[in-house]
ZAMARGU-4260 file (C-alpha; in steps of 0.2 Angstrom, whole numbers, plus 5000, padded with zeros to 4 digits):
<rodrens>
0) 5007/5063/5054 | 4997/5051/5042 | 4998/5033/5049 | 4988/5018/5042 | 4985/5000/5041
5) 4978/4992/5027 | 4970/4975/5024 | 4969/4969/5007 | 4964/4953/5001 | 4968/4948/4983
10) 4957/4936/4973 | 4962/4919/4972 | 4976/4916/4961 | 4982/4932/4960 | 4995/4931/4975
15) 5009/4931/4964 | 5003/4946/4953 | 4999/4956/4967 | 5016/4953/4976 | 5025/4959/4962
20) 5016/4972/4959 | 5017/4978/4977 | 5036/4975/4980 | 5039/4988/4965 | 5028/4998/4974
25) 5035/5000/4990 | 5053/5001/4983 | 5048/5015/4972 | 5038/5024/4985 | 5053/5022/4999
30) 5066/5027/4985 | 5055/5042/4978 | 5045/5050/4994 | 5056/5058/5006 | 5037/5062/5016
35) 5037/5043/5019 | 5041/5038/5038 | 5037/5020/5035 | 5031/5009/5021 | 5029/4991/5021
40) 5019/4977/5015 | 5016/4960/5026 | 5007/4945/5022 | 4994/4940/5032 | 4988/4924/5040
45) 4975/4919/5028 | 4977/4915/5010 | 4975/4931/5000 | 4977/4942/5016 | 4990/4955/5015
50) 4992/4971/5025 | 5001/4987/5023 | 5008/4999/5036 | 5011/5015/5029 | 5016/5031/5038
55) 5018/5049/5031 | 5026/5064/5038 | 5008/5073/5036 | 4993/5074/5025 | 5002/5083/5012
60) 5018/5069/5011 | 5000/5057/5008 | 4995/5068/4995 | 5011/5067/4988 | 5011/5048/4988
65) 4995/5045/4980 | 5000/5057/4967 | 5015/5050/4962 | 5019/5044/4946 | 5024/5026/4952
70) 5007/5024/4963 | 4997/5030/4948 | 5004/5019/4936 | 5003/5004/4947 | 4985/5008/4954
75) 4974/4998/4941 | 4986/4984/4941 | 4983/4982/4961 | 4966/4986/4961 | 4964/4971/4947
80) 4971/4959/4961 | 4957/4964/4973 | 4944/4952/4978 | 4937/4967/4987 | 4939/4986/4991
85) 4952/4987/5006 | 4950/4991/5023 | 4960/5007/5029 | 4962/5010/5047 | 4968/5027/5050
90) 4980/5030/5066 | 4985/5045/5077 | 5001/5046/5086 | 5001/5047/5103
</rodrens>
């Protein structure tokens, strides 16, 4: 399994744009990627703070996700919203 919790902090004033883009990415990913176990975005407790919970069936599914057309198409737009690089915390199943 390939599972991560990702903390994302967006620039002030970019929350609405980020939420629109991430909703499209979550929808497209869940609809088109059979290797996804769970893929969802959440608002954090602090302004501009978001969390992603991503779980894939394995490393190949994660690679397929980052190579997908929908991911590549939205990546630059998402990155423009970031206040800093995302913090990626990789997890292992018990």
